[in-house]
Kinemage of the C-alpha trace (Angstrom):
@kinemage 1
@onewidth
@group {chain A} dominant
@subgroup {mainchain}
@vectorlist {calphas} color= white
{ca met a 1} P -23.560 -36.840 11.640
{ca ser a 2} L -24.602 -36.772 15.269
{ca ile a 3} L -27.309 -34.098 14.638
{ca glu a 4} L -30.817 -34.550 12.160
{ca leu a 5} L -33.082 -32.250 11.392
{ca arg a 6} L -36.273 -33.384 9.669
{ca leu a 7} L -39.615 -31.676 8.613
{ca ser a 8} L -42.593 -33.216 11.044
{ca asp a 9} L -42.650 -36.842 11.405
{ca val a 10} L -41.280 -37.443 7.885
{ca ala a 11} L -37.774 -39.675 7.688
{ca pro a 12} L -35.771 -38.663 4.858
{ca pro a 13} L -34.443 -41.973 2.539
{ca glu a 14} L -31.125 -41.680 1.103
{ca pro a 15} L -30.491 -39.644 -0.789
{ca glu a 16} L -32.137 -37.370 0.796
{ca pro a 17} L -35.547 -36.073 -1.317
{ca lys a 18} L -36.565 -32.803 -2.350
{ca arg a 19} L -38.873 -31.204 0.014
{ca thr a 20} L -41.442 -28.401 -0.805
{ca ile a 21} L -43.713 -26.387 0.748
{ca tyr a 22} L -46.429 -24.612 -1.550
{ca arg a 23} L -47.508 -21.288 -1.515
{ca asp a 24} L -50.722 -19.500 -2.720
{ca ile a 25} L -50.248 -15.815 -2.909
{ca val a 26} L -54.193 -14.834 -3.888
{ca asn a 27} L -55.227 -12.468 -0.848
{ca leu a 28} L -52.236 -13.126 1.153
{ca pro a 29} L -50.859 -10.285 3.273
{ca asp a 30} L -47.889 -8.605 2.265
{ca pro a 31} L -45.195 -9.550 3.909
{ca val a 32} L -46.125 -13.366 3.461
{ca lys a 33} L -44.848 -15.596 6.716
{ca leu a 34} L -43.714 -18.808 6.476
{ca gly a 35} L -43.935 -21.513 9.464
{ca leu a 36} L -43.459 -25.234 10.011
{ca thr a 37} L -43.362 -27.966 12.225
{ca ile a 38} L -39.641 -29.490 12.663
{ca arg a 39} L -38.295 -32.437 14.374
{ca tyr a 40} L -34.685 -33.018 15.372
{ca phe a 41} L -32.648 -35.504 16.607
{ca asn a 42} L -29.448 -35.842 19.190
{ca his a 43} L -27.646 -38.695 17.826
{ca asp a 44} L -24.264 -37.586 20.128
{ca asp a 45} L -23.434 -39.331 23.548
{ca val a 46} L -23.862 -36.115 25.399
{ca gly a 47} L -26.934 -33.434 25.913
{ca leu a 48} L -26.892 -30.625 23.484
{ca tyr a 49} L -28.488 -27.450 22.941
{ca phe a 50} L -30.104 -26.960 19.973
{ca gln a 51} L -30.685 -23.847 17.696
{ca ile a 52} L -32.236 -22.942 14.207
{ca thr a 53} L -32.138 -20.496 11.948
{ca gly a 54} L -32.568 -19.775 7.998
{ca ser a 55} L -30.919 -18.241 5.263
{ca gly a 56} L -32.325 -17.489 1.476
{ca thr a 57} L -32.326 -14.408 -0.911
{ca gly a 58} L -35.152 -11.989 -0.298
{ca tyr a 59} L -36.139 -14.049 3.280
{ca ser a 60} L -35.639 -12.771 6.639
{ca phe a 61} L -35.575 -15.546 9.364
{ca gly a 62} L -35.556 -15.445 13.453
{ca thr a 63} L -33.274 -17.614 15.236
{ca val a 64} L -34.628 -19.979 17.798
{ca asn a 65} L -33.206 -21.241 20.823
{ca leu a 66} L -34.557 -24.882 21.286
{ca gly a 67} L -33.174 -25.597 24.920
{ca leu a 68} L -31.185 -28.611 25.795
{ca leu a 69} L -31.696 -32.190 24.343
{ca ala a 70} L -30.511 -35.122 25.554
{ca ser a 71} L -28.500 -37.677 23.858
{ca gly a 72} L -30.392 -40.344 22.195
{ca ala a 73} L -33.802 -37.991 21.906
{ca asn a 74} L -35.345 -36.282 19.763
{ca ala a 75} L -38.281 -33.577 19.873
{ca tyr a 76} L -40.842 -31.607 17.888
{ca gln a 77} L -41.168 -27.348 17.554
{ca asn a 78} L -43.698 -25.816 15.806
{ca leu a 79} L -42.092 -22.294 14.103
{ca asp a 80} L -44.632 -20.386 13.526
{ca glu a 81} L -43.826 -16.952 10.957
{ca phe a 82} L -40.260 -18.329 11.261
{ca ala a 83} L -39.611 -16.477 8.170
{ca ser a 84} L -41.057 -13.586 5.925
{ca arg a 85} L -40.612 -12.209 2.608
{ca ala a 86} L -42.073 -9.745 0.284
{ca lys a 87} L -45.266 -11.028 -1.392
{ca pro a 88} L -44.515 -11.830 -4.463
{ca ser a 89} L -46.767 -10.396 -7.411
{ca ser a 90} L -48.663 -11.953 -10.050
{ca ser a 91} L -45.886 -10.313 -12.793
{ca asp a 92} L -43.372 -12.403 -10.373
{ca leu a 93} L -45.167 -15.659 -11.335
{ca pro a 94} L -45.532 -15.212 -14.977
{ca ser a 95} L -46.696 -19.159 -16.074
{ca gly a 96} L -48.733 -18.974 -12.484
{ca glu a 97} L -45.937 -20.796 -10.192
{ca lys a 98} L -42.056 -19.875 -9.173
{ca glu a 99} L -39.990 -22.180 -7.453
{ca glu a 100} L -37.306 -20.789 -5.115
{ca thr a 101} L -34.662 -22.417 -2.348
{ca ile a 102} L -34.359 -21.795 1.346
{ca thr a 103} L -32.046 -23.499 3.710
{ca leu a 104} L -32.815 -24.491 7.526
{ca thr a 105} L -29.059 -24.847 9.643
{ca leu a 106} L -29.826 -26.651 12.724
{ca lys a 107} L -26.787 -25.866 15.532
{ca ala a 108} L -26.280 -28.185 18.354
{ca tyr a 109} L -23.958 -26.690 20.874
{ca thr a 110} L -22.287 -27.554 24.288
{ca asp a 111} L -23.732 -24.925 26.481
{ca ser a 112} L -26.316 -22.814 27.362
{ca gly a 113} L -25.151 -20.185 26.371
{ca tyr a 114} L -24.767 -21.065 22.436
{ca thr a 115} L -20.878 -20.445 22.577
{ca asn a 116} L -19.620 -23.586 21.956
{ca leu a 117} L -20.462 -25.471 18.684
{ca lys a 118} L -20.273 -28.755 17.723
{ca trp a 119} L -22.366 -29.575 15.066
{ca thr a 120} L -24.450 -27.908 12.382
{ca tyr a 121} L -27.088 -29.433 9.840
{ca asn a 122} L -27.931 -28.030 6.788
{ca arg a 123} L -31.176 -28.771 5.187
{ca thr a 124} L -32.388 -27.442 1.698
{ca ile a 125} L -36.083 -27.002 1.006
{ca thr a 126} L -37.990 -25.797 -1.716
{ca val a 127} L -40.964 -23.365 -1.654
{ca lys a 128} L -42.872 -23.099 -4.389
{ca phe a 129} L -45.514 -20.367 -5.084
{ca ile a 130} L -48.544 -20.593 -7.616
{ca asn a 131} L -51.054 -17.702 -8.047
{ca ser a 132} L -54.554 -19.738 -8.452
{ca ala a 133} L -55.869 -16.510 -10.113
{ca asp a 134} L -53.683 -17.108 -12.852
{ca pro a 135} L -55.322 -17.670 -16.197
{ca ser a 136} L -53.612 -20.929 -16.238
{ca tyr a 137} L -55.644 -22.426 -13.825
{ca thr a 138} L -58.828 -23.626 -13.305
{ca thr a 139} L -61.279 -23.809 -10.201
{ca asp a 140} L -62.205 -27.383 -10.044
{ca val a 141} L -63.789 -27.088 -6.818
{ca leu a 142} L -64.615 -23.874 -4.664
{ca asn a 143} L -66.477 -24.273 -0.902
{ca asn a 144} L -66.888 -20.657 0.154
{ca phe a 145} L -70.191 -21.905 2.400
{ca asp a 146} L -72.049 -18.729 1.502
{ca asp a 147} L -75.241 -20.958 0.882
{ca gly a 148} L -75.299 -21.896 4.259
{ca thr a 149} L -74.556 -25.300 3.447
{ca thr a 150} L -71.587 -27.162 4.633
{ca gln a 151} L -70.937 -28.052 0.831
{ca gly a 152} L -70.282 -31.764 1.082
{ca trp a 153} L -67.542 -31.669 3.783
{ca thr a 154} L -68.638 -33.681 6.931
{ca ala a 155} L -67.683 -34.120 10.373
{ca thr a 156} L -66.240 -37.770 12.237
{ca ala a 157} L -65.552 -37.963 15.574
{ca glu a 158} L -62.590 -40.591 15.778
{ca leu a 159} L -61.586 -40.641 19.559
{ca asn a 160} L -63.286 -39.399 22.707
{ca thr a 161} L -65.301 -37.060 21.075
{ca ser a 162} L -68.072 -35.781 19.647
{ca cys a 163} L -68.636 -33.234 16.871
{ca ser a 164} L -71.571 -30.411 15.559
{ca leu a 165} L -70.654 -29.300 12.089
{ca gly a 166} L -72.471 -26.227 10.744
{ca val a 167} L -71.829 -22.879 8.882
{ca ala a 168} L -71.020 -19.633 11.659
{ca ser a 169} L -70.272 -16.013 11.097
{ca asp a 170} L -68.062 -15.603 14.106
{ca tyr a 171} L -64.717 -15.726 11.763
{ca val a 172} L -64.831 -15.829 7.742
{ca leu a 173} L -62.887 -14.884 5.052
{ca ser a 174} L -65.878 -13.968 3.134
{ca thr a 175} L -69.110 -12.833 3.979
{ca pro a 176} L -71.869 -14.387 5.245
{ca tyr a 177} L -70.470 -17.941 6.372
{ca ser a 178} L -67.451 -20.250 7.094
{ca leu a 179} L -67.679 -23.932 7.819
{ca arg a 180} L -67.115 -24.494 12.079
{ca asn a 181} L -66.756 -27.740 13.564
{ca asp a 182} L -67.163 -27.595 17.252
{ca val a 183} L -65.382 -30.368 19.015
{ca ser a 184} L -66.295 -31.669 22.747
{ca gly a 185} L -64.554 -33.872 24.906
{ca thr a 186} L -66.754 -37.112 26.297
{ca tyr a 187} L -63.845 -38.440 28.447
{ca thr a 188} L -64.557 -38.060 32.401
{ca gly a 189} L -61.746 -36.757 33.517
{ca gly a 190} L -59.752 -35.998 30.478
{ca ala a 191} L -58.078 -37.792 27.417
{ca gln a 192} L -56.294 -38.074 24.116
{ca ser a 193} L -59.192 -36.640 21.861
{ca arg a 194} L -59.168 -36.899 17.989
{ca ala a 195} L -61.905 -35.302 15.243
{ca arg a 196} L -61.777 -34.686 11.678
{ca ile a 197} L -63.330 -32.824 8.887
{ca asn a 198} L -63.664 -34.750 5.319
{ca lys a 199} L -64.675 -34.699 1.820
{ca ser a 200} L -64.894 -36.451 -1.332
{ca ile a 201} L -62.927 -34.971 -4.534
{ca thr a 202} L -62.516 -36.203 -7.576
{ca thr a 203} L -59.476 -34.482 -9.106
{ca pro a 204} L -59.043 -34.142 -13.196
{ca asn a 205} L -56.374 -35.549 -15.329
{ca lys a 206} L -54.223 -32.768 -15.029
{ca thr a 207} L -50.612 -31.992 -14.561
{ca ser a 208} L -50.337 -29.608 -11.675
{ca ile a 209} L -53.746 -29.915 -9.152
{ca tyr a 210} L -53.493 -28.090 -5.627
{ca ala a 211} L -56.107 -28.304 -2.509
{ca ile a 212} L -55.987 -24.642 -1.159
{ca ile a 213} L -57.117 -24.737 2.393
{ca asp a 214} L -57.498 -21.519 4.695
{ca leu a 215} L -58.253 -22.471 8.441
{ca arg a 216} L -58.303 -21.288 11.940
{ca met a 217} L -58.177 -22.909 15.103
{ca his a 218} L -59.122 -22.161 18.961
{ca his a 219} L -59.044 -24.246 21.582
{ca gly a 220} L -61.736 -23.651 24.554
{ca gly a 221} L -59.951 -23.363 27.644
{ca gly a 222} L -59.289 -25.696 30.512
{ca gln a 223} L -57.159 -28.822 30.037
{ca gly a 224} L -54.505 -29.324 27.117
{ca gly a 225} L -54.900 -27.087 23.764
{ca val a 226} L -54.622 -28.673 20.030
{ca glu a 227} L -51.664 -30.513 19.908
{ca asn a 228} L -51.323 -31.585 16.170
{ca cys a 229} L -53.408 -30.683 12.824
{ca arg a 230} L -53.069 -33.274 9.820
{ca val a 231} L -53.838 -32.800 6.252
{ca gln a 232} L -54.510 -36.394 5.259
{ca ser a 233} L -55.685 -37.759 1.727
{ca tyr a 234} L -57.580 -41.466 2.147
{ca ile a 235} L -57.342 -43.070 -1.205
{ca gly a 236} L -59.035 -46.748 -1.474
{ca thr a 237} L -57.086 -48.562 1.603
{ca thr a 238} L -53.917 -45.894 1.889
{ca leu a 239} L -54.046 -43.133 4.082
{ca thr a 240} L -51.180 -40.153 3.162
{ca thr a 241} L -50.634 -37.018 5.973
{ca ser a 242} L -49.168 -34.218 3.363
{ca ile a 243} L -48.905 -32.227 6.242
{ca tyr a 244} L -48.334 -32.437 9.741
{ca leu a 245} L -48.477 -29.351 11.975
{ca gly a 246} L -47.411 -29.577 15.778
{ca arg a 247} L -46.454 -32.714 17.494
{ca pro a 248} L -48.068 -36.514 18.449
{ca tyr a 249} L -50.416 -36.327 21.448
{ca val a 250} L -48.565 -36.526 24.668
{ca gln a 251} L -51.027 -34.939 27.103
{ca gln a 252} L -49.601 -31.692 27.768
{ca gly a 253} L -51.324 -27.704 28.964
{ca asp a 254} L -49.703 -25.552 25.581
{ca pro a 255} L -51.494 -25.763 22.489
{ca trp a 256} L -48.724 -26.612 19.578
{ca val a 257} L -50.144 -25.115 16.432
{ca pro a 258} L -51.221 -21.891 16.053
{ca glu a 259} L -54.719 -20.498 16.965
{ca asp a 260} L -56.958 -17.760 16.791
{ca lys a 261} L -55.580 -16.646 13.373
{ca trp a 262} L -55.878 -17.990 9.699
{ca leu a 263} L -53.482 -20.138 8.302
{ca arg a 264} L -52.965 -21.254 4.735
{ca leu a 265} L -52.094 -24.942 3.663
{ca val a 266} L -51.476 -25.666 0.008
{ca val a 267} L -51.283 -29.259 -0.919
{ca pro a 268} L -50.508 -31.221 -4.552
{ca leu a 269} L -53.290 -33.744 -5.278
{ca pro a 270} L -52.711 -37.027 -7.348
{ca ala a 271} L -54.535 -36.389 -10.982
{ca asn a 272} L -57.836 -38.505 -12.134
{ca thr a 273} L -58.529 -40.079 -8.477
{ca thr a 274} L -61.233 -40.025 -6.532
{ca leu a 275} L -60.020 -39.406 -2.569
{ca glu a 276} L -61.349 -38.204 1.128
{ca leu a 277} L -59.740 -35.026 2.201
{ca arg a 278} L -59.107 -35.105 5.716
{ca leu a 279} L -58.485 -32.206 8.161
{ca leu a 280} L -57.659 -33.958 11.514
{ca gln a 281} L -56.955 -32.406 14.954
{ca glu a 282} L -56.109 -33.753 18.269
{ca ser a 283} L -55.768 -32.345 21.793
{ca tyr a 284} L -56.236 -33.681 25.585
{ca ala a 285} L -59.862 -32.469 27.012
{ca gly a 286} L -62.497 -34.029 28.917
{ca val a 287} L -66.282 -33.421 28.965
{ca gly a 288} L -66.941 -29.885 28.811
{ca ile a 289} L -63.525 -29.124 27.029
{ca ala a 290} L -64.102 -27.836 23.424
{ca trp a 291} L -61.999 -26.833 20.648
{ca tyr a 292} L -63.162 -25.393 17.122
{ca leu a 293} L -62.040 -25.458 13.463
{ca trp a 294} L -63.001 -23.157 10.743
{ca leu a 295} L -62.516 -23.654 6.964
{ca asp a 296} L -63.484 -20.824 4.674
{ca asp a 297} L -62.620 -20.605 0.845
{ca phe a 298} L -61.275 -24.004 0.087
{ca lys a 299} L -60.336 -24.510 -3.484
{ca val a 300} L -59.069 -27.235 -5.667
{ca val a 301} L -57.618 -25.722 -8.654
{ca ser a 302} L -55.405 -27.364 -11.658
{ca lys a 303} L -54.248 -26.697 -14.811
């Protein structure tokens, strides 16, 4: 096959593994939206025009023309609100969870009018819904920051940044407070900039454990935007990225993650483990250029 589709930057071993997107239905709007970051490849010996859509029972998908991709090249694309479906009810998840499948279809055309189809690549993904309010789950961690403290979260300036972490009331999911990290560039003239918030978590010895992360991002204007946001776990000396939104840093002006809206990310965690959970952002920023991350109603649930 001369084209390929991956979820973000994860290369599929052979045979292709099962890929799962996790959703928690508690307090989600109806209908629920699905967004993701893709990475697509042109292994052909000519430039091709790429297009992506999808299919799945009960889902509505958009069709996105991705434009021309040169021979041997690859590109990232963030597909915000790419699909939607009616919100499952608690009765749809009788044991607190439910799995279904969707198919992403990447097409490659030889013309800019997207009429002469040359290649088609299908990727099947499992979507697992959980109901964290189901009695089968226990809540092991709940950080709503309503006591006015950071509840064990800290901020780390990784590259060309300074951080100021505290509680805020400008954007919240539960009043009166959320956690907000204010990040400022420190390099004159602008440069690659990176910062994160992190917290140490010890998981119970159970079969199913999930971190439910409600976050919001905003770039304060000027140069650049937030190019990627990653959910990472650090165990011992091993750093693992579970979710990657956006693209690798390339110093371009447009943000590549959804901004100014609440996003929910659900990540499975290993059992009986102490880990550092990290929410990392990368941007282009200089002195006086800031960006922000809000977190509220963070939970770890298990059963």
